[in-house]
PASEPA-527796 format. One record per residue: residue in one letter; x negated, y negated, z of N, C-alpha, C in turn. Coordinates in steps of 0.05 Angstrom, whole numbers, plus 5000, padded with zeros to 4 digits. Example, Ala and Ser with C-alpha at 12.3 -4.5 7.8 and 13.67 -1.06 7.14 Angstrom:
2
A473651145156475450905156473650665156
S474350455142472750215143474249995157
This chain:
599
M498350245000500050005000498249755000
E498849574982497249334979497849145001
P495749005011496148805033497848565022
T499348455041501148225035500147975049
Y501447765042500747505055501447515085
H503447665092504147685120501947825136
D500648025124498348165137496047965141
L495647795122493547595125494047415149
L496547325152497247155175496747295202
K497547555203497147705227494247725235
R492547765214489647775219488547505230
L489547285220488747025230489546995260
D491947095267492847075295491047235313
V490247475304488447635320485747495324
F484847365303482347215304482446995325
I484746855326485046635346485046745374
R486446965380486447075407483647165415
K482247285397479547385403477647145408
W478146925394476546685398476746585427
Y479246575437479646475464478746685485
L478946945478477947145496474947115500
N473547055479470647015480470046775499
Q471646565496471246325514471746395543
M473746565548474446635575472246795589
I471046985573468847145584466446965590
R465746795572463546615577464046435601
G466446325603467146155625467046295652
A467946555653467946705678465046745688
I463246805669460446845677459246585688
L459746365675458646105683459846005710
I462546045712463745945737462946115761
L462446375757461446545779458646455788
A457046395768454246305774454446035789
L456145865780456445605793457545635822
L459445805825460645845851458645945872
L457046155864455046275882452846075888
G451945935867449745745870450445505887
S452845395882453645155897454245225926
W455445465931455945545959453345585974
L451445715961448845755973447545485980
L447745295963446645035968448144885991
V450744905990452344766011451844886038
A451945156040451645286066448845236077
T446745246060444045196069443744916079
T444844726065444744446073446044406100
A448444526104449844496129448444636152
F447144856146445745016167443444856180
Y441944716163439644576173440144286180
T442544196177443143916184445343906205
Y445643676218447843636238449343386231
W450343396207451843166197454443126213
P455442876213458042836226460342966210
G462542986222464743126209465643016183
W465542746180466442626155464542696132
A461842726138459942796117460343086109
R460843266128461343546122463943576107
A465843406112468443416097467943346068
I466243146063465643076035464243306021
L462343436036460943666025462843896018
F464743946036466644166032468544116009
Y469743876009471643815988470243765961
G467743675962466243645937465743915924
F465044115941464644395931467144495918
I469444455932471944555921472744425895
L472544155894473344015870471444075846
L468844105851466944175830467644445817
N467944645834468544915824471344935812
L473244785824475944795813475944665785
Y474444445782474444315756473344495734
F471044625739469844805719471445055715
L472745145736474445385733476745325713
V477945095717480145015699479044965671
R476744835669475644765643474645005628
L473245185641472045415627473745655625
V475645695643477245935643480245865640
G481145675655484045615655485045525628
V483645335616484545235590484545445568
P482445605565482645825544484946015549
V485346085575487646265581490246135572
A490645885579493145745572493545725542
R491345675527491645655498492045925485
R490846125496491146395485494046495489
Q495246415513497946505519500046325507
G499146115494501045925482502245725501
W501145705526502145505545501145225539
M499045215524497944955515497544975484
K497544745472497044745443494044815438
G493645015421490845095416490245095386
M488545275378487745285350490045395332
D490545265310492645365291491245525269
R492845635251491745815230489945665210
R490645415204489045265186486245205197
E486145145223483545095236481945355237
A483345585243481945835243480845905215
A482445845194481545895166479045725160
R479045475170476745305165474245415178
L474545515203472145635217471145885202
I472946045192472246285178470846205152
G471946005138470645915113467845815117
E467345675140464645575146462745805152
H463746025163462046245171461446425147
F463346465129463046645105462846465080
P460446455067460146285043461946365020
E462546625018464246714995467146634999
V467846555023470646475028470946175023
R469246025034469345725032472145625037
D473345495017475945375021478245555011
K477645795003479645964991481946035011
L481146085036483146165056484945925062
V483645685065485245445071487145385047
N486045425022487745364999490045554997
T489645805004491846005004494045925022
L493345825046495345745065496945505055
E495445315042496745085032498545155008
L497645344991499245434968501845564977
S501645724998504045855009506045655019
E504945445032506745235042508045085019
S506545044997507744904974509845074961
A509445334961511445514948514145494962
R514145444988516645425002518045164996
K516544954987517744694982518144644953
A517044814934517244754905519944804894
P520644694870523244744857523545034849
G525945124843526445404838525045514814
F524545354793523445474768520545554772
S519045434793516145494795515545674819
V517545754835517145914859515746184852
D516546314832515446584825512546564818
L511746354804508946314797507246274821
L508146104841506646044865506346294883
V508546444885508446694901506446894889
A506446914863504647094850501747014855
S501246744855498546644860497646694888
V499446664908498846714936498147004940
E499747194928499247474932496547554920
Q495847434898493247494885490947414903
R491147164915489047064933488847244958
T491147334968491147504992489547754987
R489947884964488548134958485548084957
M484747844950481847774948480647734976
L482147614995481047535021481247755042
M483047945039483448145060480948315065
P479348385045476948555051474848415068
I474948145071472948005087473148065116
P470948155130471048225159471047985177
M473147835176473247575191473147615221
L474047845232474047895261471247945272
N469448035254466748085262465147825268
M466447605259465147345264464847295294
I466547405311466447355340465347605353
D462947585365461647815378461747765409
L463547925422463847885452461347965466
R459748135455457248225469455147995470
A455647795454453747565454453747415480
N455847455496456047315522453947415542
R452647625535450647735554448347535559
R447947355539445747165543446346965566
H448946945574449546765596448946885623
L448447145623447847275648445247185660
K443547045643441046955654441446735675
F443846615675444446415696445546555721
L447246765716448546895738446747075754
I445147245740443647455754441647335775
P440047135769438147035789439646915813
I441846765808443346645830444646855847
A445747065834447047275849445047435866
A442647475854440547615869439647455893
L439247195889438447035912440647035934
F443147025925445347025945445347285961
V444947505947444947765961442547785980
L440247675971437847685987438247526013
V439347286010439847126034441947266052
L443947386040445947526056444847756072
M442747886061441548106075439448016095
V437847816088435647736105436547536126
A438047336119438947136138441947086135
P443547276144446447246141447547006156
S446246926179447246706194447146446178
L445246436159445046186143447646146128
L448746356117451246326103453646316121
S453646476143456046486160456246226177
K453946156191454045916207454145666191
G452545666169452745436151455445406139
G456645626131459345616120461445526141
E461045616166462845536187462745236191
K460245126191459944836195461244676173
V461244796148462544646126465544676128
V466544916131469444956132470644826156
S469344846179470444716204469244446206
Y469644276186468344016186469443836209
N471943896219472943736241472043826268
K470344026268469244126293466444026296
E465743956321463043846326461044066330
F458644026318456344216321453844056330
V452444156349450044026359447744226358
R445344106360442944276360442844436386
E442244696383442344876407439944806425
A440644766451438644696471437644936486
P435244926498434245156514435545176542
F437445006547438945016572441844956565
E443544966585446444936580447544706596
F449244556582450744336596453344456607
V453644436633456144536646457544296660
W459744216648461343996660463044126681
V462344076706463544216729466544156731
N467343906730470143826734471543756708
S471043916687472243856661475243876661
D476344046680479244076681480643866697
E479143696710480343496727481643266710
Q483943186721485342966707484842696722
F484642486707484242226719486442036709
E487341876728489341676721488141446707
Q489741336688488741106673488040876691
A485840746685484840506700483540576726
E483340826734481940896759479040966752
T477440996773474641076770474341376770
A473141486749472841776746470041856755
L469842066771467242176780466642416762
L464542406746463742626729461442786743
R461843046744459743216756458643406735
L455943416731454643576711452643756724
R452444006713450344186722448844296698
L446144276698444444386677443444656686
T443944856669443145136677441245246656
G439345406665437345536647434845586663
K432745706649430245756663428845496671
E428845316653427745046659429744836651
V430344656669432244446664430944176666
P431843986650430743716651431243586679
A429643386685429943246710432043026709
E432642936685434542716682436742786661
A439042676665441242716646442642446643
Y443842416620445342166613448142246603
V449842046606452542086595453141846577
N454441906555455141696535458141656537
S458841406542461641326543461941056529
D463741046510464140796494461640706481
G459840886472457440816458455140726475
Q455440756501453240666519452340906536
W449640956536448441176551447941076580
L448941226599448641156628447141386641
R445141316657443641516672445341626695
M445341886698446842016719445142056744
Q446342046767444942076792444642366799
N442142446806441642726814442942786841
T443843036845444943116870443143326883
A443943426907442243616921442143886907
E444043946890444144196876442144186853
V440744406848438844426827440244396800
G439244196785440444146759443043996760
G443843916785446443776788446043476786
C447943336775447943046774450842956770
E451342706777453942596775453842296770
T456042186761456241896756459241816757
E459741556760462441456760462941286736
L465241326724466041156701468440996710
P468140736712470340566720472340506698
Q474840466706476940376688477240566664
V477540816669477941006647480540956633
K480741036608483140996593483641236574
A486041246564486741466547485141466521
G484441706512482841726487479841706492
M478941666517476041636522474641906519
Q472241906507470642146504467942106517
V466742336525464142326538462342536525
Q459742476525457642656515455242646533
F454042876538451742886556449142916540
R446942826551444342846538442142896558
A440243066550437943126567435743226549
D433343106552430943186536431643186506
E432842986496433542946468435543156457
F436643316475438743496467441443376476
T443343396460446043296467448043516469
S450043476485452243676487454343606466
L456343776466458643706449460043466461
T461743336445463343116455465943226467
Y466443136492468743236506470743006510
D473243086510475442896515475842876545
L475842636555476342586583479342596587
R480242766605483142806610484242576626
V485142376612486242136624489242146620
V490742136642493642136641494641856649
A496741786636497941516641499241516669
R498941306683500241276709503041166705
P505041296717507741196714508040926729
V509240736715509440466727512340366723
V513440256744515940106743515239816740
E515839706717515139426712517039226726
Q519539286724521639116737524239266738
F526039176754528639296755530839096762
E533139146752535438976757537639136771
V538939016791541039146806543639006799
A545439146786548039036779550139126799
L551538946812553439006832556238946821
S557939156820560639136812562439186836
Y563638986847565139006872567939126867
P569139246888571839346885573739126876
V575639196860577438996848578938836870
Y579738976891581438846911579938626926
L577338616925575838406938575938146922
G576438166896576537916880573937776877
K571737926879569037806877567937846849
T566537646839565237656813562837846813
P562538016793560138196792557538026794
Q555538146806553038006812550738166802
S548538036795546138166785543738056801
L542138246811539738176827537238276813
Q535138116813532638186800530638276821
N529538526816527338636833527938626862
T530438676869531338676897532338956904
G531039096922531739366928533339386954
D532839226974534339226999536939086995
L539139226998541739126991543739137014
V545538937015547738937034550238887017
V551939087015554339076997556739177012
P559139097003561639207014561939497006
E563339637022563839927016565439946990
G564540146974565840196948564640046925
T562639886931561239736909559839936890
R560139896865558840066845556139936838
I553940076845551239966842549940106819
T548839946800547440046777544639936777
W542640106779539840026777539040056748
R538139836736537039836709534039796711
I532540016707529640026713528040036687
Q526339836684524539826661521839946669
S520940156655518540296664516640326640
R514340426647512240496627511040756634
S510840936614509641206618511141366638
V513741346638515441496657517241686641
D517141946647518742146634521242216650
Q521042196677523242276694523442076717
L525941996723526441816745528841916761
V528541916787530542026805531041826827
L533641796834534341626857534941816880
G533241816901533541986924535341856945
L537441996952539341886972538641967000
G539741817019539041877047539942137058
D542042257045543042517055541642747041
G539442697027537942907013538842956985
G540942826976541842856949540142696929
E540442756904538942626883540842556860
V540242336847541642256822539542206800
Q539842366779537942346757538442086741
G536241946735536441706718537041776689
E538741626677539541666649537641506631
R536241636613534441506595535941346574
M535441086573536840906554535140826530
G532540906530530840836508529040606515
N526640596502524740376507523840366536
G523640596549522640606576524640526597
R527140496591529140406610530840646620
F531340646646532940846659535240706674
D537640826674539940716689540840926709
V541340836733542441006755544740866767
T547040996770549340876782550341036806
V550940896828551841026853554040846865
A556040966877558040816892557240806921
A557140566932556240526960558340616979
R557740826996559640927015558640917043
Q556040937047554940937074552140817074
E551240727097548640617099546540837097
M544240777085542240987081539640857072
R537541007075534940947062534941097036
Y534240967015534041096989531341036976
S530641206957528041176944528341206914
I526641076899526541106870523941256863
R524141506854521741666849521541706819
Y519041686809518641706780515941836774
R515741966751513342116743513442156713
N511142256702511142336674510142626673
K510542756650510043036648507043106651
S505342936642502442996642501142936669
N502542806687501342716712502942846735
P501643016751503143146773503842946796
R502642726796503242526817505942406814
V507342376837510042256837509841996853
D510441776840510441516854513341456863
S513541286883516241226893516240946906
M518740846908519240596923521640646941
A521440556966523540606986524840346994
F527540356997529040127004531340207023
T532739997033534940037051537539937039
L539640097041542240027032544140007056
R545139767062547039717083549739687071
V551739817082554439817071556339687092
I557739487084559639347101562339487097
A563139637118565739787117568039597119
D570239667106572739507108573839547135
Q574239327150575139337178578139397180
W578939497203581839537208583239277212
P585639247203587138997208587938987238
V588338737247589238697275591938547274
I593538587295596138457296596838407325
Q598038177330599138107356601837987352
A603738057370606437957368607637917395
G609037697398610437627424613437617420
E614937687440617837697439619037487457
Q621137357448622537157464625437187460
A626937217483629837247482631136977481
D633436957467634936707465636536677491
S636236437503637636387529640636377526
L641636297503644436277498645636527486
Q643936677470644836917458643137147467
P643837287488642137497500641537727481
F643037757459642537977441640437907419
V639737657418637937557397635037547407
R633137657390630337647397628737497376
Y626937327385625237177368622337267371
F620937287349618237387350616337187337
D614037157349611836987339609337157339
G608037197316605737377315603537277296
E601337417297599037347280597637607271
I596837607246595437837234592737747223
G590737927223588137857213586738097200
D585138057180583638267166581238137152
D579238297145576838187133577338107104
Y579238237090579538177061582438117054
G584438187069587138127062589038347069
F591538317061593738497068595238587044
S596438827047598138927026601138917034
S601638937060604438937069604638867099
L606938767107607638717135610538787138
A611238947159613939037161614739037191
F617438997195618639027221620039297222
C619239467241620239747241621839797267
Y624039927265625540007289627040267285
R627640387308629140647308630940657333
I633340757329635340767351635141047364
F635441047391635341297406637841307424
D638841557429641041577448639941567476
P641641567497640641537525638641747533
L638641977519636842197526634242177510
G633841977493631441947477631342087451
V633642197442633742327416634142127394
P632442137373632641937351635341957338
Q636541727331639041717317638541587290
G638041757269637541647243634541617238
E633941517214631141477205630041217216
L627341197213625940957220626640747199
I627540517208628340297190625940107187
T625240047162622939867157623939627141
A623539397152624339147138621838987131
P621238957105618838807097619038517104
I616638407110616438117117614637997096
A615437767086613837637065611137547076
L609037577059606337507066605437267050
G603637117062602436897047599636977038
K597936787034595136837026593336777049
G591036917050589036877070588637127087
T586437117101585637347117586737327146
R587737097154589137067179591736917174
Q593837037183596536927178598236937203
R600036747205601936747227604736807216
F606236957231608937037221611036997243
F613536967234615836937252617937127243
H619537227263621737417256624037387276
Y626337457266628837437281630137707280
F631137797304632438067306634838047324
D637238117312639738107327640438397335
V640138457360640638727370643638787370
K645238577373648138627374649238767350
A647938717326648838847302648539147302
L646839247320646439537322648639677338
E650239527353652539627369651639857387
L649639787404648739977423650539987447
R651140237458652940267481652040497498
N652840467524652540677543649640777545
G647740597547645040677552643340737527
A644540727503642940757479640940527477
Y638640587464636640377462635240387435
V633740177429632340147404629440067410
D627540207397624640137398623939997372
Y622339787374621639627350618839517354
Y617539497330614839397330614239287301
F611839167299610939067273608639237263
E608539287237606339447226605239297202
V602539267201601139127180599239317166
S599039297139597239467123595239277109
D592639357110590739187095590639277065
N588939147050588839197021586439357013
D585439547030583139707024583539866999
G582139796978582539946953580540176949
V578940226970576940446968577940686983
N578640647009579540867026582540887028
G583940707017586840687020587540497043
A590040397042590740187061590740307090
K589440147108589440217136591540057151
K592840187170595240067183594640017213
A595839797223595639727252598339647261
R599039727287601639667298601339467321
S603439317325603539137348604439307372
A604739177395605939317418608839387411
T609839607423612539687418614439557438
F616439437428618539307445620939487446
Q622639437467625039597471627339437482
Y629639497471632139387482633939617488
R634939627513636639847522639339737530
S641439847520644239757527644939867555
L646939747568647739817595649740047595
T649640217615651740407619654140267632
E656440407634658740287646658240217674
E656940377689656340317717654540067719
Q652440067702650639837703652139577694
R653939617675655539387666657239267688
E658739447702660439347724658739217746
E656539347752654839237773653738957765
K653038927740651938677730654138457731
I656638547723658838347724659338257752
A659338447771659838367799657638177809
T655238247803652938077811653137797798
N653837787773654037537759656437367770
T658537517778660937377789660237237815
A658737377832658037267858656137027854
E654237057836652336847831653736607818
T655536667800656836447786658736307805
T660136447822661936327841660436137859
D658136227869656536067886655535817872
Q654835857847653835637831656035427826
L658535537821660735357816661435187841
E661335327863661935177888659934957892
K657435017887655434807890655834577870
S656634657846657034447826659434277833
I661634407844664034257852663334057875
D661734157894661033977916659333747906
E657533807888655933597877657633397861
S659633507846661333337831662933147848
R663833247871665333077890663532857901
K661032927907659232727917658732507896
I658432597871657932407850660432227847
E662832347850665232187847665431967869
K664732047894664831857916662731637912
D660331717904658231517900658931327877
A660331437857661031277834663231077842
E665231157859667330977868666130757886
K664330837903663030637920661430427904
L660030527883658430337867660330167850
L662630267842664630117827665729887843
R666429937868667529717885665429507890
K662929587891660829397896660329217871
L660829327848660229177823662629017813
V664929027826667328887816666928587815
D665828477837665628187839663028077827
K661428247817658928147805659228097775
K658027867767658127797738655827927723
E653527967736651228087723650128317741
L649128527728647928747742645028697748
S644328757773641428727781639928977773
W637328957776635629187769636329427786
E637029377812637729597831640229727823
D642129567813644729677805644429857781
K642729767762642229927738640930197745
R639030187765637730427773639630627785
L641630527801643630697814645430827793
I646130667772647830777751646331007736
E643730967731642131177717641931427734
Q641731387760641531627778644131787777
I646331647777648931787775649131937749
K648331807727648531937701646732187700
Q644332167713642532397713643632627729
R644932557752646232767769648532887754
Q649932737738652132847722651033037701
A648732967689647533147668646633407681
E645533387705644633637718646933817725
V649133697734651533857740652633987714
Q652533827692653533927667651834167658
E649134157662647434387654648134627671
Q648634587697649334807714651934937705
L653834777696656334887687655935047661
R654234957644653635117619652535387627
D650735397646649635657654651835827666
A653635707680655835867691657535977669
V657935807648659635897625658336147613
N655736137609654336367597654636617614
N654436587639654536817657657336927659
M659336767653662136857656663436947630
Q661836967608663037047583664237327585
E663037507601663937787602665737837627
N666437617642667937657667670737527663
S672737697659675437597653676637477678
Q675737557702676937457727676237157731
L674037067720673236787724673936607701
R675136717680675736547657677836327664
S679936397680681936197688680735977705
A678936057724677635857741675835677724
L674635807704672835657686674435437671
R676735507662678335307647679135077665
L679835127690680534917709678134737714
L675834867717673334707722672634527699
V673034627675672434467652674334227650
L676934267656678734047656678033837677
Y677233937700676433757721673933587713
W672133717700669733577692670233367671
Q672033437653672733247632674032997644
E675733037664677032817678674932647692
L672932777704670832637718669232457699
E668732557675667232407656668732157647
K671432177645673031947637672731717657
Q672731797683672431597704669631457703
């Protein structure tokens, strides 16, 4: 079967893949030589030097970037072009390379490709001629051994770079493996510090000790080994300080004032230095300032108050106290109460803590604060005094009406520290044996404003219709306005009115009758004397045209005696209201008195 143009194209594609395979093999040999040689150089350099971390980082990343660059350039790119991931050599370029290598081909292969492309674009009448010409040229080019142009074995010449470097690498690995291992460690661990090994050892005795910020830190060092230097120094903030020797062999110490977070120290003796150590400095918890917000119970009517940096407090009972504490380097804050309880502070952000407590009793309290890295707990102690709401007080006095024996008048006074919620007059009726008759009756009394008030009250016992020894107990009760514990109540003294039994009533009437009769007799005698004195004075004044001072005085005396007798008669009238036997005599006496007044 004769070769076709399609077979020619397939052979060109095989040539292209073999071309890139050859580049991949050459690149692999060169990159391996570069990798071993550069690592040997880097590790040896790091082993014999004590560069700082940033210099070793440059060495490490320079090694990686150099090898990565040539790996991509020598191997990665040919692989990508061979697999078609990148644009690579096309068939026309391959034909040109073949033509340059084989003199008998020259431009024939390129012309064949161009002729085939023209055949696809030519008009219909000339297509057959072009296709016939392409097939003829293909038969002429197929016998040329174009694949032999690429000899993969020619890459052996590049081994002259790899073999010496690989042999040196293996030799170092066998003779001085630490050069590669330790040198490689120093490169890879570029952020780790490495120092020249000393014939003695630096032992920082109190390396685990923590120091508070801004305090003085005591550093203790011990040099151990067969022979130890007589002096040691410590480097802090770039300054070398000589350490003081102690009684212990190889021991020395020094003080570093005003330590701060992030401070590092390094020791030196006989030109040997230790590693750099971090000084364990913890922040000291600090309360910068605090505000105490006082929210008083509503019933007090007091405006909320705010105090700055004041811990000792005197507040009314029930006051809601909020401590707003501004701190620095504080992770936990607790309010310790006097009864052993604790209230955790609520973190509000930016170093602020809030604690709220309702004042109920006097106590000593403390504000304790700390941070996680510092075991020390700082505190502030204060006193909280609580003013309890006092009990109300009440006093009341009773006065009977002289004309109305069943009426009682009361005059009283109430007092409290903050005010009142109610005042009431309370009474209950009992039978003669003391058994309550009905419920306790409560009559509210209007209140004014103020913490001390006076009140008046009127009570008509007659409306209760008490008989035969029944009685009523009555008192006043006041309630304060305590909005924390509830209203507290206080009572006045208990008063009592007891009705008379029939026997007591008759006995009282008899007694009143005797007393009233005696009083009436005295009043009648006195009235008669007044009548006689008045007649005598009248006869004396008949012939006189003007009254003298003595005459006027006598007239006033008679009028005064008449008024006194009239008052006695009124008392007798009151005493005889319940005595029917004296009512007739009373009427006659009244008529007589009226006649006397006319004279």
